[in-house]
C-alpha positions, 0 to 999 in steps of 0.5 A: 764413878770416882766416888765408887773408886774412892770407897773401894780403895778405902775398903781395900786398904782396911782389908789389906791391913786387917789381913796382914795383922791376922796373918801375923797373929797366927802361930807357925804350922811347924809341928815340931817334936810333937808330931813324932809322938802323935801329940797332934791328935789330942783333944785340942788338935781335933777341936781346933776349929773352935779355938782361937787359932781356928777362928783366926784361920776362918777370918783369914780365909774370909779376908783373903777372899774379900781381898781378891774380890776387891782387887778385881773390882778395883781393876774393873772400876779403874779400867773404865776411867 
């Protein structure tokens, strides 16, 4: 059980650092003055899922889900000790 705890803790730390880095790499969600003139509905706005920003959002979701699952797993493993 101690080995499982150590492995989960190492993975948890790696996911935490990766999640922090990915969140810091993302742009702010404030649209600025472009939202007033409707510039947000351009080609790049519609295809945001294929851009680097879209990939960062998908990676963030994946890492956040992994973070929560690992936190629950660590709680279960530690509470059994």
